[in-house]
N, CA, C and O atoms as CSV, one atom per row, in Angstrom:
chain,resi,resn,atom,element,x,y,z
A,1,MET,N,N,-41.261,-21.938,-77.863
A,1,MET,CA,C,-41.838,-20.859,-77.079
A,1,MET,C,C,-43.320,-20.731,-77.410
A,1,MET,O,O,-43.673,-20.671,-78.588
A,2,PRO,N,N,-44.208,-20.686,-76.399
A,2,PRO,CA,C,-45.647,-20.591,-76.666
A,2,PRO,C,C,-46.001,-19.257,-77.314
A,2,PRO,O,O,-45.396,-18.221,-77.040
A,3,GLU,N,N,-46.997,-19.326,-78.177
A,3,GLU,CA,C,-47.458,-18.110,-78.855
A,3,GLU,C,C,-48.226,-17.239,-77.874
A,3,GLU,O,O,-49.031,-17.737,-77.088
A,4,LYS,N,N,-47.975,-15.940,-77.925
A,4,LYS,CA,C,-48.651,-14.997,-77.039
A,4,LYS,C,C,-50.095,-14.831,-77.501
A,4,LYS,O,O,-50.357,-14.572,-78.676
A,5,LYS,N,N,-51.034,-14.983,-76.554
A,5,LYS,CA,C,-52.451,-14.847,-76.870
A,5,LYS,C,C,-52.823,-13.371,-76.954
A,5,LYS,O,O,-52.562,-12.600,-76.030
A,6,ARG,N,N,-53.431,-12.992,-78.064
A,6,ARG,CA,C,-53.901,-11.612,-78.219
A,6,ARG,C,C,-55.249,-11.460,-77.539
A,6,ARG,O,O,-56.116,-12.327,-77.643
A,7,ARG,N,N,-55.412,-10.352,-76.845
A,7,ARG,CA,C,-56.687,-10.087,-76.172
A,7,ARG,C,C,-57.610,-9.329,-77.120
A,7,ARG,O,O,-57.159,-8.470,-77.878
A,8,ASN,N,N,-58.893,-9.647,-77.077
A,8,ASN,CA,C,-59.831,-8.885,-77.900
A,8,ASN,C,C,-60.252,-7.632,-77.137
A,8,ASN,O,O,-59.970,-7.503,-75.945
A,9,ILE,N,N,-60.915,-6.725,-77.814
A,9,ILE,CA,C,-61.244,-5.427,-77.226
A,9,ILE,C,C,-62.159,-5.569,-76.008
A,9,ILE,O,O,-62.058,-4.781,-75.068
A,10,ASN,N,N,-63.050,-6.563,-76.015
A,10,ASN,CA,C,-63.933,-6.749,-74.860
A,10,ASN,C,C,-63.150,-7.162,-73.624
A,10,ASN,O,O,-63.438,-6.696,-72.522
A,11,GLU,N,N,-62.157,-8.038,-73.800
A,11,GLU,CA,C,-61.299,-8.432,-72.678
A,11,GLU,C,C,-60.511,-7.243,-72.159
A,11,GLU,O,O,-60.387,-7.050,-70.950
A,12,ILE,N,N,-59.982,-6.451,-73.073
A,12,ILE,CA,C,-59.182,-5.291,-72.700
A,12,ILE,C,C,-60.033,-4.303,-71.912
A,12,ILE,O,O,-59.607,-3.825,-70.860
A,13,GLU,N,N,-61.234,-3.989,-72.408
A,13,GLU,CA,C,-62.083,-3.022,-71.717
A,13,GLU,C,C,-62.545,-3.542,-70.365
A,13,GLU,O,O,-62.670,-2.765,-69.419
A,14,LYS,N,N,-62.801,-4.832,-70.257
A,14,LYS,CA,C,-63.250,-5.410,-68.993
A,14,LYS,C,C,-62.145,-5.373,-67.942
A,14,LYS,O,O,-62.416,-5.173,-66.758
A,15,ASN,N,N,-60.908,-5.565,-68.372
A,15,ASN,CA,C,-59.792,-5.665,-67.438
A,15,ASN,C,C,-58.947,-4.398,-67.335
A,15,ASN,O,O,-58.024,-4.348,-66.522
A,16,SER,N,N,-59.235,-3.387,-68.127
A,16,SER,CA,C,-58.403,-2.194,-68.147
A,16,SER,C,C,-58.676,-1.288,-66.963
A,16,SER,O,O,-59.750,-1.305,-66.360
A,17,ASN,N,N,-57.672,-0.505,-66.659
A,17,ASN,CA,C,-57.849,0.482,-65.602
A,17,ASN,C,C,-58.539,1.726,-66.169
A,17,ASN,O,O,-58.582,1.901,-67.387
A,18,PRO,N,N,-59.068,2.574,-65.323
A,18,PRO,CA,C,-59.808,3.744,-65.793
A,18,PRO,C,C,-58.966,4.704,-66.632
A,18,PRO,O,O,-59.495,5.354,-67.534
A,19,ILE,N,N,-57.680,4.802,-66.354
A,19,ILE,CA,C,-56.818,5.697,-67.140
A,19,ILE,C,C,-56.699,5.179,-68.557
A,19,ILE,O,O,-56.783,5.950,-69.513
A,20,ALA,N,N,-56.503,3.874,-68.700
A,20,ALA,CA,C,-56.392,3.271,-70.031
A,20,ALA,C,C,-57.657,3.519,-70.843
A,20,ALA,O,O,-57.593,3.909,-72.008
A,21,LEU,N,N,-58.789,3.292,-70.226
A,21,LEU,CA,C,-60.065,3.504,-70.918
A,21,LEU,C,C,-60.270,4.974,-71.269
A,21,LEU,O,O,-60.730,5.289,-72.367
A,22,PHE,N,N,-59.932,5.875,-70.348
A,22,PHE,CA,C,-60.072,7.312,-70.574
A,22,PHE,C,C,-59.227,7.755,-71.773
A,22,PHE,O,O,-59.719,8.446,-72.665
A,23,VAL,N,N,-57.964,7.356,-71.785
A,23,VAL,CA,C,-57.058,7.772,-72.860
A,23,VAL,C,C,-57.524,7.227,-74.202
A,23,VAL,O,O,-57.578,7.965,-75.185
A,24,ARG,N,N,-57.860,5.945,-74.250
A,24,ARG,CA,C,-58.304,5.342,-75.515
A,24,ARG,C,C,-59.569,6.020,-76.035
A,24,ARG,O,O,-59.678,6.329,-77.221
A,25,GLU,N,N,-60.523,6.247,-75.131
A,25,GLU,CA,C,-61.786,6.871,-75.526
A,25,GLU,C,C,-61.563,8.292,-76.054
A,25,GLU,O,O,-62.114,8.662,-77.091
A,26,LYS,N,N,-60.762,9.082,-75.347
A,26,LYS,CA,C,-60.507,10.466,-75.766
A,26,LYS,C,C,-59.735,10.518,-77.085
A,26,LYS,O,O,-60.029,11.341,-77.952
A,27,ARG,N,N,-58.740,9.628,-77.230
A,27,ARG,CA,C,-57.960,9.603,-78.479
A,27,ARG,C,C,-58.869,9.305,-79.660
A,27,ARG,O,O,-58.795,9.964,-80.697
A,28,LYS,N,N,-59.726,8.308,-79.493
A,28,LYS,CA,C,-60.637,7.948,-80.579
A,28,LYS,C,C,-61.629,9.072,-80.866
A,28,LYS,O,O,-61.934,9.353,-82.024
A,29,TYR,N,N,-62.129,9.712,-79.816
A,29,TYR,CA,C,-63.046,10.838,-79.976
A,29,TYR,C,C,-62.392,11.964,-80.782
A,29,TYR,O,O,-63.036,12.601,-81.617
A,30,LEU,N,N,-61.108,12.197,-80.520
A,30,LEU,CA,C,-60.383,13.241,-81.253
A,30,LEU,C,C,-60.018,12.822,-82.674
A,30,LEU,O,O,-59.587,13.652,-83.475
A,31,GLY,N,N,-60.187,11.554,-82.986
A,31,GLY,CA,C,-59.965,11.080,-84.347
A,31,GLY,C,C,-58.530,10.734,-84.688
A,31,GLY,O,O,-58.167,10.700,-85.864
A,32,TYR,N,N,-57.709,10.475,-83.684
A,32,TYR,CA,C,-56.309,10.141,-83.924
A,32,TYR,C,C,-56.075,8.639,-83.889
A,32,TYR,O,O,-56.703,7.917,-83.116
A,33,THR,N,N,-55.165,8.180,-84.736
A,33,THR,CA,C,-54.654,6.830,-84.583
A,33,THR,C,C,-53.676,6.858,-83.419
A,33,THR,O,O,-53.275,7.932,-82.969
A,34,GLN,N,N,-53.293,5.695,-82.933
A,34,GLN,CA,C,-52.301,5.660,-81.857
A,34,GLN,C,C,-51.007,6.314,-82.315
A,34,GLN,O,O,-50.375,7.044,-81.551
A,35,TYR,N,N,-50.610,6.059,-83.552
A,35,TYR,CA,C,-49.370,6.642,-84.075
A,35,TYR,C,C,-49.452,8.165,-84.106
A,35,TYR,O,O,-48.546,8.843,-83.621
A,36,GLU,N,N,-50.523,8.706,-84.670
A,36,GLU,CA,C,-50.688,10.157,-84.757
A,36,GLU,C,C,-50.706,10.797,-83.371
A,36,GLU,O,O,-50.074,11.828,-83.143
A,37,PHE,N,N,-51.430,10.177,-82.459
A,37,PHE,CA,C,-51.562,10.714,-81.110
A,37,PHE,C,C,-50.225,10.711,-80.386
A,37,PHE,O,O,-49.873,11.689,-79.726
A,38,SER,N,N,-49.480,9.623,-80.502
A,38,SER,CA,C,-48.184,9.544,-79.825
A,38,SER,C,C,-47.229,10.611,-80.353
A,38,SER,O,O,-46.491,11.219,-79.577
A,39,LYS,N,N,-47.237,10.842,-81.655
A,39,LYS,CA,C,-46.362,11.863,-82.239
A,39,LYS,C,C,-46.781,13.264,-81.801
A,39,LYS,O,O,-45.932,14.097,-81.484
A,40,ARG,N,N,-48.077,13.523,-81.783
A,40,ARG,CA,C,-48.581,14.848,-81.389
A,40,ARG,C,C,-48.196,15.178,-79.946
A,40,ARG,O,O,-47.854,16.321,-79.641
A,41,ILE,N,N,-48.251,14.184,-79.060
A,41,ILE,CA,C,-47.968,14.411,-77.647
A,41,ILE,C,C,-46.483,14.329,-77.328
A,41,ILE,O,O,-46.007,14.954,-76.380
A,42,GLY,N,N,-45.754,13.555,-78.125
A,42,GLY,CA,C,-44.321,13.414,-77.872
A,42,GLY,C,C,-43.951,12.223,-77.009
A,42,GLY,O,O,-42.943,12.245,-76.303
A,43,VAL,N,N,-44.773,11.179,-77.069
A,43,VAL,CA,C,-44.432,9.933,-76.381
A,43,VAL,C,C,-44.292,8.847,-77.447
A,43,VAL,O,O,-44.789,8.985,-78.565
A,44,GLY,N,N,-43.619,7.786,-77.083
A,44,GLY,CA,C,-43.434,6.694,-78.032
A,44,GLY,C,C,-44.722,5.927,-78.287
A,44,GLY,O,O,-45.606,5.850,-77.433
A,45,LEU,N,N,-44.802,5.367,-79.475
A,45,LEU,CA,C,-45.966,4.569,-79.843
A,45,LEU,C,C,-46.109,3.366,-78.913
A,45,LEU,O,O,-47.217,3.039,-78.489
A,46,ARG,N,N,-45.011,2.716,-78.600
A,46,ARG,CA,C,-45.059,1.565,-77.699
A,46,ARG,C,C,-45.609,1.964,-76.327
A,46,ARG,O,O,-46.411,1.236,-75.742
A,47,PHE,N,N,-45.180,3.114,-75.821
A,47,PHE,CA,C,-45.685,3.598,-74.534
A,47,PHE,C,C,-47.195,3.798,-74.587
A,47,PHE,O,O,-47.914,3.359,-73.690
A,48,LEU,N,N,-47.674,4.458,-75.635
A,48,LEU,CA,C,-49.109,4.723,-75.751
A,48,LEU,C,C,-49.894,3.422,-75.832
A,48,LEU,O,O,-50.943,3.288,-75.202
A,49,LYS,N,N,-49.395,2.469,-76.601
A,49,LYS,CA,C,-50.080,1.177,-76.695
A,49,LYS,C,C,-50.151,0.505,-75.332
A,49,LYS,O,O,-51.199,-0.014,-74.947
A,50,GLU,N,N,-49.049,0.513,-74.605
A,50,GLU,CA,C,-49.023,-0.099,-73.277
A,50,GLU,C,C,-49.973,0.625,-72.319
A,50,GLU,O,O,-50.648,-0.013,-71.511
A,51,LEU,N,N,-50.023,1.941,-72.411
A,51,LEU,CA,C,-50.937,2.724,-71.579
A,51,LEU,C,C,-52.382,2.342,-71.866
A,51,LEU,O,O,-53.161,2.109,-70.941
A,52,GLU,N,N,-52.741,2.277,-73.134
A,52,GLU,CA,C,-54.121,1.953,-73.511
A,52,GLU,C,C,-54.484,0.503,-73.205
A,52,GLU,O,O,-55.663,0.177,-73.071
A,53,LEU,N,N,-53.495,-0.359,-73.093
A,53,LEU,CA,C,-53.757,-1.756,-72.727
A,53,LEU,C,C,-53.813,-1.950,-71.215
A,53,LEU,O,O,-54.102,-3.047,-70.737
A,54,GLY,N,N,-53.538,-0.891,-70.467
A,54,GLY,CA,C,-53.648,-0.966,-69.019
A,54,GLY,C,C,-52.429,-1.545,-68.322
A,54,GLY,O,O,-52.551,-2.097,-67.228
A,55,LYS,N,N,-51.251,-1.430,-68.936
A,55,LYS,CA,C,-50.048,-1.924,-68.284
A,55,LYS,C,C,-49.907,-1.252,-66.915
A,55,LYS,O,O,-50.088,-0.041,-66.787
A,56,GLU,N,N,-49.590,-2.037,-65.917
A,56,GLU,CA,C,-49.578,-1.524,-64.539
A,56,GLU,C,C,-48.328,-0.743,-64.181
A,56,GLU,O,O,-48.367,0.061,-63.250
A,57,THR,N,N,-47.231,-0.943,-64.875
A,57,THR,CA,C,-45.988,-0.247,-64.535
A,57,THR,C,C,-45.566,0.658,-65.688
A,57,THR,O,O,-44.944,0.217,-66.655
A,58,LEU,N,N,-45.916,1.918,-65.560
A,58,LEU,CA,C,-45.547,2.929,-66.548
A,58,LEU,C,C,-45.011,4.150,-65.816
A,58,LEU,O,O,-45.316,4.367,-64.643
A,59,ARG,N,N,-44.215,4.940,-66.514
A,59,ARG,CA,C,-43.668,6.153,-65.904
A,59,ARG,C,C,-44.767,7.188,-65.713
A,59,ARG,O,O,-45.472,7.549,-66.655
A,60,MET,N,N,-44.899,7.656,-64.477
A,60,MET,CA,C,-45.945,8.644,-64.170
A,60,MET,C,C,-45.764,9.938,-64.939
A,60,MET,O,O,-46.753,10.555,-65.335
A,61,ASP,N,N,-44.517,10.370,-65.163
A,61,ASP,CA,C,-44.324,11.622,-65.890
A,61,ASP,C,C,-44.857,11.519,-67.312
A,61,ASP,O,O,-45.419,12.482,-67.834
A,62,LYS,N,N,-44.689,10.370,-67.938
A,62,LYS,CA,C,-45.203,10.194,-69.298
A,62,LYS,C,C,-46.720,10.033,-69.306
A,62,LYS,O,O,-47.390,10.523,-70.215
A,63,VAL,N,N,-47.268,9.347,-68.295
A,63,VAL,CA,C,-48.723,9.238,-68.187
A,63,VAL,C,C,-49.308,10.640,-68.034
A,63,VAL,O,O,-50.294,10.978,-68.688
A,64,ASN,N,N,-48.702,11.450,-67.175
A,64,ASN,CA,C,-49.179,12.829,-66.994
A,64,ASN,C,C,-49.016,13.660,-68.252
A,64,ASN,O,O,-49.824,14.555,-68.503
A,65,GLN,N,N,-47.996,13.389,-69.047
A,65,GLN,CA,C,-47.804,14.102,-70.312
A,65,GLN,C,C,-49.001,13.848,-71.242
A,65,GLN,O,O,-49.505,14.771,-71.882
A,66,VAL,N,N,-49.443,12.603,-71.306
A,66,VAL,CA,C,-50.602,12.248,-72.125
A,66,VAL,C,C,-51.867,12.867,-71.534
A,66,VAL,O,O,-52.660,13.476,-72.253
A,67,LEU,N,N,-52.053,12.709,-70.222
A,67,LEU,CA,C,-53.256,13.235,-69.582
A,67,LEU,C,C,-53.344,14.752,-69.672
A,67,LEU,O,O,-54.434,15.300,-69.837
A,68,LYS,N,N,-52.211,15.434,-69.567
A,68,LYS,CA,C,-52.215,16.900,-69.663
A,68,LYS,C,C,-52.762,17.350,-71.016
A,68,LYS,O,O,-53.528,18.310,-71.095
A,69,TYR,N,N,-52.368,16.658,-72.067
A,69,TYR,CA,C,-52.870,16.984,-73.397
A,69,TYR,C,C,-54.395,16.845,-73.450
A,69,TYR,O,O,-55.074,17.570,-74.177
A,70,LEU,N,N,-54.913,15.902,-72.667
A,70,LEU,CA,C,-56.350,15.645,-72.642
A,70,LEU,C,C,-57.086,16.452,-71.577
A,70,LEU,O,O,-58.288,16.275,-71.380
A,71,GLY,N,N,-56.367,17.337,-70.891
A,71,GLY,CA,C,-56.992,18.186,-69.884
A,71,GLY,C,C,-57.238,17.481,-68.565
A,71,GLY,O,O,-58.166,17.833,-67.837
A,72,ALA,N,N,-56.418,16.487,-68.249
A,72,ALA,CA,C,-56.583,15.733,-67.003
A,72,ALA,C,C,-55.215,15.538,-66.357
A,72,ALA,O,O,-54.191,15.914,-66.927
A,73,ARG,N,N,-55.206,14.939,-65.148
A,73,ARG,CA,C,-53.953,14.635,-64.466
A,73,ARG,C,C,-54.170,13.519,-63.455
A,73,ARG,O,O,-55.294,13.252,-63.031
A,74,LEU,N,N,-53.083,12.881,-63.081
A,74,LEU,CA,C,-53.139,11.869,-62.026
A,74,LEU,C,C,-53.235,12.573,-60.686
A,74,LEU,O,O,-52.569,13.584,-60.466
A,75,GLU,N,N,-54.049,12.054,-59.801
A,75,GLU,CA,C,-54.081,12.558,-58.429
A,75,GLU,C,C,-54.421,11.403,-57.495
A,75,GLU,O,O,-55.083,10.447,-57.899
A,76,PRO,N,N,-53.974,11.492,-56.259
A,76,PRO,CA,C,-54.301,10.430,-55.315
A,76,PRO,C,C,-55.783,10.462,-54.967
A,76,PRO,O,O,-56.397,11.524,-54.867
A,77,THR,N,N,-56.333,9.276,-54.786
A,77,THR,CA,C,-57.719,9.147,-54.345
A,77,THR,C,C,-57.749,8.177,-53.172
A,77,THR,O,O,-56.891,7.300,-53.075
A,78,PRO,N,N,-58.700,8.320,-52.301
A,78,PRO,CA,C,-58.772,7.398,-51.160
A,78,PRO,C,C,-58.950,5.949,-51.642
A,78,PRO,O,O,-59.675,5.682,-52.600
A,79,TYR,N,N,-58.283,5.043,-50.966
A,79,TYR,CA,C,-58.375,3.634,-51.291
A,79,TYR,C,C,-59.621,3.053,-50.644
A,79,TYR,O,O,-59.921,3.323,-49.481
A,80,ARG,N,N,-60.337,2.255,-51.416
A,80,ARG,CA,C,-61.520,1.576,-50.894
A,80,ARG,C,C,-61.332,0.080,-51.108
A,80,ARG,O,O,-60.885,-0.351,-52.171
A,81,GLU,N,N,-61.672,-0.701,-50.103
A,81,GLU,CA,C,-61.518,-2.166,-50.180
A,81,GLU,C,C,-62.245,-2.741,-51.392
A,81,GLU,O,O,-61.731,-3.656,-52.036
A,82,GLU,N,N,-63.418,-2.228,-51.712
A,82,GLU,CA,C,-64.179,-2.782,-52.820
A,82,GLU,C,C,-63.515,-2.549,-54.181
A,82,GLU,O,O,-63.869,-3.207,-55.160
A,83,ASP,N,N,-62.558,-1.619,-54.250
A,83,ASP,CA,C,-61.813,-1.386,-55.490
A,83,ASP,C,C,-60.832,-2.517,-55.774
A,83,ASP,O,O,-60.355,-2.652,-56.901
A,84,ASN,N,N,-60.529,-3.320,-54.780
A,84,ASN,CA,C,-59.521,-4.359,-54.906
A,84,ASN,C,C,-60.156,-5.735,-55.087
A,84,ASN,O,O,-59.686,-6.723,-54.523
A,85,ILE,N,N,-61.212,-5.790,-55.866
A,85,ILE,CA,C,-61.921,-7.055,-56.102
A,85,ILE,C,C,-61.284,-7.795,-57.237
A,85,ILE,O,O,-61.733,-8.885,-57.593
């Protein structure tokens, strides 16, 4: 089985979605490790890691649970063709 390639932080930030970047930035600003933050909010560590890595398929209720703690929420925005580059 091939070894899974680890992405460096520059690759992650370049390819991450805005929610992933927002959560990671706010968590770090607040001074929490991923473990501490996940426990404080009540989500699993694996979920938080996947969220911060920009995984495309996550439960919206859990994403909103994290965002609510940070004073934000998911909302629909108009789709623009240039966003799909």
